C-alpha positions in Angstrom: 240.4 291.4 126.2 242.5 291.7 129.4 242.2 289.3 132.3 240.6 292.5 134.5 238.1 292.7 132.2 237.3 288.8 131.5 237.0 288.6 135.1 234.5 291.8 135.4 232.1 290.1 132.6 232.5 286.6 134.7 232.0 288.4 137.9 228.6 290.1 137.0 227.5 286.7 135.1 227.6 284.7 138.4 225.9 288.1 140.2 222.6 287.5 137.5 222.9 283.8 137.7 223.9 282.9 134.5 226.7 280.2 136.1 227.7 279.1 132.2 228.2 282.4 131.3 230.5 282.4 134.0 232.2 279.3 133.0 232.6 280.9 129.2 234.7 283.7 130.4 237.1 281.3 132.9 237.8 278.8 130.1 238.6 282.2 128.1 240.8 283.4 131.1 242.7 280.4 131.4 243.8 281.1 127.3 245.2 283.8 128.1 246.5 283.8 132.1 248.3 280.5 134.6 247.7 280.8 137.0 244.2 282.6 137.1 243.6 285.8 139.5 242.0 284.3 142.9 238.3 285.7 141.9 238.4 283.8 138.6 239.1 280.7 140.8 236.5 281.9 143.0 233.9 282.1 140.4 235.0 279.2 138.6 234.4 276.8 142.0 230.9 278.5 142.9 229.7 278.2 139.2 231.1 274.7 138.8 229.3 273.8 141.7 226.2 275.7 140.9 226.2 273.3 137.6 226.7 270.2 139.2 230.5 269.6 138.6 231.9 269.0 141.8 235.4 267.8 140.3 235.7 271.5 139.0 234.5 273.2 141.3 237.0 271.2 144.6 239.9 271.8 141.4 239.2 275.5 141.6 238.8 276.0 145.5 242.3 274.4 145.6 243.2 277.0 142.7 242.6 280.1 144.7 243.8 278.8 147.9 246.8 277.8 146.0 247.1 281.5 144.6 245.3 283.8 147.0 246.2 281.5 150.4 243.9 279.5 152.9 241.2 281.9 154.5 238.6 280.4 156.3 235.6 281.2 154.3 238.0 279.2 151.5 238.9 276.1 153.3 235.4 275.9 155.0 234.3 275.7 151.0 237.0 273.2 150.5 235.9 270.8 153.0 232.5 271.2 151.5 232.9 270.1 148.2 234.6 267.2 149.4 232.2 266.3 151.9 229.5 266.5 149.1 231.9 264.4 146.6 232.3 261.8 149.1 235.7 262.3 150.1 234.7 261.7 153.7 238.2 260.9 155.4 239.9 264.0 153.3 236.9 266.5 154.4 237.3 265.0 157.9 240.8 266.3 157.8 240.3 269.4 156.5 237.6 270.5 159.1 239.4 268.8 162.0 242.4 271.3 160.6 239.8 274.2 161.2 239.3 273.0 164.2 242.5 272.5 166.0 242.7 276.4 164.9 239.3 277.8 165.8 237.8 275.6 168.6 235.0 278.3 168.5 234.2 278.0 164.9 230.7 275.4 165.0 230.4 274.9 161.2 233.6 272.9 161.2 232.3 271.2 164.2 229.4 270.6 162.2 231.1 269.8 159.1 233.1 266.9 160.7 230.1 265.6 162.0 228.4 265.6 158.4 231.5 263.6 157.5 231.0 261.3 160.6 227.1 260.8 160.2 227.8 259.9 156.2 230.7 257.3 157.2 227.9 255.8 159.7 229.9 256.6 162.6 226.4 257.8 164.6 228.2 257.8 168.1 231.1 260.4 166.6 229.0 261.9 164.7 226.3 262.8 167.8 229.5 263.9 169.8 230.2 266.3 167.2 226.7 267.8 166.7 226.8 268.3 170.3 230.0 270.1 169.4 228.1 272.3 167.4 225.4 273.0 170.4 227.9 274.0 172.8 229.0 276.8 169.9 225.9 277.8 168.4 222.5 276.7 170.8 220.3 277.9 168.1 221.2 275.4 165.3 218.4 273.6 164.4 220.1 271.3 161.5 222.5 270.1 164.7 220.0 269.4 167.0 217.9 267.3 164.0 220.9 265.2 163.2 221.4 264.3 166.6 218.3 263.2 167.0 219.0 261.0 163.4 221.9 259.5 165.0 220.0 258.7 167.8 217.5 256.8 165.4 220.6 255.5 164.0 220.7 253.3 166.5 217.4 252.3 167.1 216.3 254.7 170.1 213.3 255.9 167.9 211.2 256.6 171.0 214.0 259.0 172.2 214.7 260.4 169.0 210.9 260.9 168.4 210.7 262.9 171.7 213.8 265.3 170.0 212.7 265.6 166.8 208.9 266.3 167.6 210.3 269.8 169.7 212.6 270.4 166.5 208.7 270.1 164.6 207.4 272.0 167.0 209.1 274.9 167.0 210.3 274.3 163.2 207.1 273.0 161.6 208.7 274.5 158.0 212.0 272.4 158.4 211.7 269.2 156.2 214.6 267.2 156.9 212.9 267.2 160.7 209.6 266.8 159.7 210.2 263.5 157.6 212.7 262.0 160.1 210.2 262.6 162.5 208.0 260.7 160.8 210.9 257.9 160.2 210.7 257.9 164.3 207.2 257.1 164.5 207.5 254.4 161.5 210.1 252.8 163.9 208.6 253.1 167.0 205.4 251.3 165.4 203.3 254.2 164.8 202.9 253.8 161.1 199.8 255.4 161.1 200.8 259.0 162.5 203.8 258.6 160.5 202.1 258.2 157.1 200.6 261.9 157.4 203.8 263.8 157.7 205.4 261.7 154.9 202.2 262.8 152.8 203.1 266.6 153.9 207.0 266.7 152.6 206.3 264.2 149.8 206.3 266.8 147.1 209.4 268.9 148.9 212.1 269.4 146.6 214.8 268.4 148.9 212.9 265.9 150.9 210.1 264.5 148.5 212.0 261.3 147.4 212.9 260.2 151.0 209.5 260.8 151.7 208.1 258.8 149.1 210.4 255.7 150.0 209.2 255.7 153.3 205.9 256.5 152.5 205.7 253.4 150.5 207.3 251.1 152.9 204.5 252.1 155.3 201.6 251.8 153.6 202.5 248.1 152.0 203.6 247.3 156.1 200.2 248.2 156.8 199.2 246.8 153.3 197.1 249.9 152.5 197.5 249.5 148.5 195.0 252.4 147.5 198.0 254.6 146.5 201.3 252.4 146.4 201.1 252.0 142.4 200.6 255.3 142.2 204.1 256.8 143.9 206.2 253.4 143.1 205.5 253.3 139.8 206.6 257.0 138.9 209.9 256.3 140.8 210.8 252.8 139.0 210.5 254.5 135.9 213.0 257.0 136.8 215.3 254.5 138.7 214.4 250.9 136.7 217.7 249.3 139.0 217.0 250.7 142.3 217.6 248.1 144.7 215.2 250.0 147.7 212.6 250.6 145.0 212.6 247.0 143.6 212.3 245.5 147.1 209.5 247.5 147.7 207.8 246.5 144.9 208.7 243.0 145.5 207.1 243.1 149.0 204.2 244.6 147.8 203.9 241.6 145.5 204.1 239.1 148.0 201.1 241.0 149.9 199.6 241.0 146.4 199.9 237.0 146.7 202.0 237.0 143.7 204.7 235.5 145.6 206.8 233.4 142.9 207.1 236.8 141.1 208.1 238.4 144.5 210.9 235.8 144.6 212.1 236.5 141.1 212.7 240.3 141.9 214.1 239.8 145.3 216.4 237.2 143.1 216.9 239.5 140.3 218.2 242.1 143.3 220.4 239.9 144.8 222.2 238.4 141.8 223.1 241.9 140.9 223.8 243.3 144.5 224.4 240.6 146.5 225.7 243.2 149.7 222.0 244.9 149.3 221.3 243.4 152.9 217.8 244.8 152.9 216.4 242.2 150.1 217.5 239.2 151.9 215.1 238.5 154.2 212.5 239.4 152.4 213.3 236.6 150.2 214.0 234.3 152.7 210.6 235.1 154.1 209.1 234.1 150.7 210.3 231.0 150.1 209.6 227.2 151.3 212.9 225.2 149.9 216.3 226.3 150.8 218.6 228.3 148.7 220.0 226.4 146.2 224.2 225.9 146.1 224.9 229.5 144.6 222.3 231.7 146.3 223.1 230.1 149.5 227.2 231.1 149.0 225.9 234.9 148.0 223.7 234.9 151.3 226.4 233.5 153.7 229.6 235.9 151.8 226.5 238.9 152.3 226.5 237.6 156.0 230.6 238.1 156.2 230.1 241.6 154.6 227.9 242.8 157.0 229.7 242.2 160.2 232.3 244.1 158.8 230.5 247.0 157.3 226.8 247.1 157.7 225.1 248.8 160.5 223.9 246.3 163.4 220.1 246.1 162.3 221.3 245.5 158.8 223.7 243.0 160.3 221.0 241.4 162.5 218.8 241.5 159.2 221.6 239.0 157.7 221.7 236.7 160.8 217.6 236.1 160.7 218.4 235.6 156.9 220.2 232.9 157.7 218.4 231.5 160.1 216.0 230.5 157.7 218.1 229.5 155.4 218.9 226.7 158.1 215.8 226.2 159.2 214.7 225.2 155.3 217.8 222.6 155.3 216.9 221.4 158.2 220.2 222.4 160.3 218.7 223.3 163.5 222.0 223.6 165.2 222.7 226.4 162.7 219.8 228.0 163.0 219.7 228.5 166.4 223.0 229.9 166.4 222.3 232.4 163.9 219.1 233.5 166.0 221.3 233.8 169.0 223.7 236.3 166.8 220.5 238.0 165.5 218.7 238.8 168.7 221.8 239.3 170.9 222.4 242.3 168.4 219.0 243.4 167.9 218.6 243.4 171.9 222.2 245.6 172.1 220.1 248.6 169.7 216.7 247.8 172.0 217.5 247.1 175.1 214.8 246.2 178.0 214.0 246.2 181.3 211.3 243.2 181.4 210.9 243.4 185.3 210.2 247.1 185.3 207.7 246.8 182.5 206.2 243.9 184.2 206.0 245.7 187.4 204.0 248.9 185.7 201.8 246.4 183.6 201.1 245.3 186.9 199.9 248.2 188.5 197.8 249.5 184.8 196.0 246.2 185.1 195.2 246.6 188.6 194.2 250.4 188.2 191.2 248.3 186.7 189.3 246.1 189.2 185.7 245.6 188.4 183.8 248.2 190.5 186.3 250.8 188.8 185.4 249.8 185.9 181.5 250.0 187.0 182.4 253.5 188.7 184.4 255.7 186.0 183.4 253.6 183.0 180.6 254.8 180.5 177.3 252.9 181.3 176.5 250.8 178.8 172.7 252.5 178.8 174.1 256.0 177.7 176.4 254.4 174.8 174.4 255.1 172.0 177.6 255.2 169.4 176.7 251.5 168.0 180.6 251.0 168.5 180.8 247.1 169.8 184.9 246.5 169.3 186.2 242.7 170.2 189.8 243.1 171.2 191.8 239.8 170.7 193.8 239.3 173.5 196.8 237.3 173.0 200.7 236.8 172.9 202.8 237.5 169.1 202.9 234.2 167.3 200.1 232.6 168.9 197.5 232.7 165.7 195.6 236.1 166.4 196.2 237.2 163.0 194.3 233.7 161.6 191.5 234.4 163.9 191.4 238.6 163.2 191.0 238.1 159.7 188.5 235.5 159.7 186.4 237.3 161.8 186.9 240.5 160.0 185.9 238.7 157.0 182.3 239.1 158.0 180.2 240.7 156.1 178.9 243.1 159.7 182.8 243.2 160.9 185.6 245.5 160.4 189.6 244.0 160.6 191.6 246.8 162.7 194.8 244.7 162.6 197.5 246.3 165.0 196.2 250.1 164.4 197.5 252.6 167.3 193.9 253.9 168.0 194.8 253.6 171.8 197.6 255.3 171.8 196.5 257.9 169.6 193.9 258.6 171.8 196.0 257.8 175.3 199.0 260.6 173.6 196.2 263.8 173.4 194.9 262.4 176.7 198.4 262.1 178.9 200.7 263.5 176.2 202.4 260.3 176.2 202.4 257.6 173.6 203.0 254.9 176.1 200.0 253.1 177.7 202.2 251.4 180.2 205.0 253.3 181.1 203.3 255.7 184.1 200.9 253.4 185.5 199.5 256.4 187.8 197.9 257.7 185.2 195.6 255.0 185.0 195.3 254.9 189.1 194.1 257.9 188.7 192.0 258.0 185.8 188.6 259.8 186.1 185.3 259.5 184.1 185.7 262.8 182.2 188.9 261.5 181.3 187.6 258.4 180.2 185.2 260.1 178.0 188.1 262.0 176.4 189.8 259.0 175.8 187.0 257.3 174.1 186.2 260.0 171.8 189.5 260.3 170.6 189.7 256.6 170.2 186.7 256.6 168.1 188.1 259.8 166.2 190.9 257.3 165.3 188.6 254.7 164.1 186.7 257.1 161.9 190.1 258.2 160.3 191.2 254.6 159.7 187.9 254.7 157.6 186.8 251.9 159.5 182.1 252.2 160.0 181.8 252.3 163.2 178.6 250.6 163.3 180.8 247.3 162.3 182.0 244.9 164.9 185.6 246.0 164.9 187.9 243.0 165.4 191.2 244.4 166.5 194.5 242.0 167.5 196.9 244.6 169.3 199.4 242.5 170.8 199.2 244.3 174.0 195.7 244.7 174.1 196.0 242.4 178.0 197.6 244.7 179.0 195.5 247.6 178.7 192.3 245.6 178.7 190.1 247.4 181.9 190.9 250.7 179.8 188.9 249.1 176.9 186.7 247.9 178.9 185.7 251.0 181.1 186.0 252.8 177.8 183.4 250.3 175.5 180.8 249.0 177.9 180.2 247.0 174.7 183.0 245.7 174.3 184.2 241.7 174.3 187.4 239.9 174.4 188.7 237.0 173.3 191.5 235.4 174.5 194.0 233.4 172.4 196.3 230.9 173.8 198.7 228.7 172.4 201.5 226.9 173.6 204.4 228.5 175.4 207.3 226.7 174.0 205.6 227.2 170.6 205.2 231.3 171.4 208.5 231.4 172.7 210.3 230.0 169.1 208.0 231.7 167.3 209.1 235.3 168.8 212.7 234.7 168.6 213.0 233.4 165.0 211.3 236.7 164.3 213.3 239.8 163.7 210.1 242.2 165.9 211.2 245.4 164.8 208.7 247.0 167.5 208.8 243.5 170.5 212.2 244.4 172.4 211.2 241.7 174.6 211.4 239.1 171.8 215.2 239.6 171.4 216.4 237.3 175.0 215.3 234.6 176.0 214.5 236.2 179.7 212.5 238.9 178.1 210.3 235.8 175.5 209.9 234.3 179.2 209.1 237.7 181.0 206.5 238.3 178.9 204.8 234.8 178.1 204.8 235.1 182.4 202.9 238.6 182.4 200.3 237.6 179.9 199.6 234.9 182.1 199.4 237.4 185.2 197.0 239.3 183.5 194.9 236.9 181.8 193.8 235.5 185.3 193.4 238.9 186.4 190.7 239.8 183.4 189.0 236.8 184.1 188.3 238.3 187.3 187.2 241.1 186.3 185.6 240.8 183.1 183.1 238.1 183.9 180.9 237.8 180.9 182.5 239.7 178.3 185.6 237.1 177.8 185.3 234.3 176.0 188.8 231.8 175.2 190.1 229.8 172.4 193.2 228.4 171.7 195.5 228.3 168.7 195.3 224.7 168.7 191.6 224.6 169.1 191.8 226.8 165.9 193.8 225.3 163.3 192.5 221.2 164.8 188.9 222.1 163.9 188.5 225.8 162.9 185.2 226.3 161.0 183.3 224.9 164.2 185.4 226.7 166.4 185.1 230.0 164.4 181.2 228.9 164.3 181.3 229.0 168.4 182.7 232.6 168.5 180.2 233.8 166.2 177.5 232.6 168.3 178.8 234.1 171.6 179.2 237.7 169.2 175.9 237.1 168.4 176.7 237.2 164.8 175.4 234.8 161.7 177.3 232.4 160.4 179.0 233.9 156.8 180.5 231.7 154.4 183.0 234.5 153.5 185.1 233.8 156.9 187.0 231.2 155.5 187.6 232.8 152.3 191.3 233.0 152.8 192.6 233.8 149.5 191.0 237.0 149.7 192.8 240.1 149.8 192.5 241.9 153.4 194.7 244.1 155.8 197.0 241.9 157.5 200.2 244.4 158.6 202.0 241.6 160.5 204.6 239.2 159.8 202.2 236.3 159.7 200.6 237.4 156.8 202.0 235.1 154.2 200.8 232.4 156.5 197.1 233.6 156.9 197.0 233.8 153.0 197.9 229.9 152.6 195.2 228.9 155.0 194.9 227.2 158.1 197.3 224.6 158.1 198.6 222.3 162.0 202.4 221.8 161.1 203.2 224.9 163.3 201.9 222.8 166.4 204.5 221.5 168.6 207.4 222.9 166.3 209.7 222.5 169.4 209.8 219.3 169.7 212.4 218.9 167.0 214.1 221.0 168.5 215.2 218.8 171.8 218.2 220.6 173.9 218.2 223.3 171.8 215.6 224.8 173.2 216.2 224.3 177.0 217.4 227.7 177.8 213.5 228.6 176.9 212.2 225.7 179.5 213.9 226.8 181.9 213.7 230.5 181.8 209.7 229.6 181.4 209.6 227.2 184.5 211.7 229.6 186.4 208.3 231.8 186.3 206.3 229.1 187.0 205.1 229.1 183.2 203.6 224.8 182.5 205.7 224.8 179.0 203.4 221.9 177.4 200.2 223.5 177.7 197.8 226.2 176.4 195.1 226.0 178.2 197.5 226.7 181.3 197.9 230.2 180.3 194.2 230.4 180.0 193.1 228.5 183.2 189.0 228.9 181.8 188.8 227.1 178.8 
């Protein structure tokens, strides 16, 4: 059979999608011709790619270039194959050569951008995608990847805005849909991200990524109802996948199976010590320092992260190392590691504390008692039965402990830190942030407040919470919007929960608070504590009769007595279930493990042993006029 006949048969097989048959004809041709005709090299490259054989595809397109010349189409195909096979530098060189000859060609810029993206060079990748859009403003893929570059540098809110636009204009584009969900998740809006991950979980292109992000979301808010049904099939398919095993370990931890979680995480890190994501969950779960062998792995992984990991993973390793130092009693090294971890996170998520405090001041002062009475829903008109209790506190003040105890009451329901207010506020104003635009609060009308109230109740209903029960909500930003909540819900009551400022400062600084950017600097923590003090002074004047006060120290020293006092004020009978700390409940916060262990007093006055190491916090707080030794000083009204 002649080479021309074989070529025709190979081309026909390609036309009908029979790639294996096409490759058989290529093999036949190799027996009688060397080199092959250009058409057969191209058939071999395309058929091999379709069959998943990247090596043969790459060698074949190189053959086509050698025999038929470096046409634009062949060179771009060659670059794409190199990119697919992970030969990023060689692929980048190919695309750059095309750019040098045809700068206006957007696909070459996109190829280069993809190389940089896969290499983790987010800044240069973003610039290359921007170059694509300069040459082709309608390239949706480039817009989506620009947003993901921004997301990779932890600017989740900014990325979310861009991705929301892409999703709105291209609702059937799966990559944008999943990444928009991830932007929402990283912005703390986990409940809003979950439907997007569910929507795309069956998609062939992005379904597996969507499922992994869905699992992480469910576990973070302790919604276990479907975790096993999604996680187990993935683990069966990828039994040694470190990401899936880490998710499984986190699930075991929140189920109270701590030793199993520790064992799973250690097995991951024994095989892959540079899987950075597993170190922090392990160090969070253990109560004794790692043994010498594992400690060596930990610090070696820290060094590797500094060289190769992105800032988020590098910061996570610093926080893990700090925990090891804390357990080992080396407080100076602990604080040094925390400084490095927090500084790294601060680079990813800078915060203007002065501007934020000014905005919050305007928000709270937009709700004097007179205005709440004038624009708020009248008590005798509120027939919904909805009587929420909002805990007003700083992070690491014991709000999880209090919320979980109250929500175990048979007549109550816990809401954790659910973003009902943000969801409702977005429907009303188009903005997720409740504090960035204080003018929206200053001009709010009775009609708008009713719209907010309805949207909030709809969000509560979607979450499955019974609105006829007393909802306990512990959102750590509640103290900034208490006036809005008081006006919208006339039956709402508020519990102010205070804790000694230095204990709060240490708790925030040692925890990698992904969504609380103030916690990454000493000044930011001092500003947030001062802001809380100012907010509570205001609400004591405004919410008279609707506000009760307790402290973390009172709770842990005499928990049952203090809880009984609060229940009397809430007009709820005593329920022994409130003391059942072994009961599984929804705790999606950093305090999860501590709550399951019950009430303990060892966290009171922890800062004392740090001595001069805590002097920056003392100085920063005192400059803000905060009495660093007293939790009651924050509340003023015991």
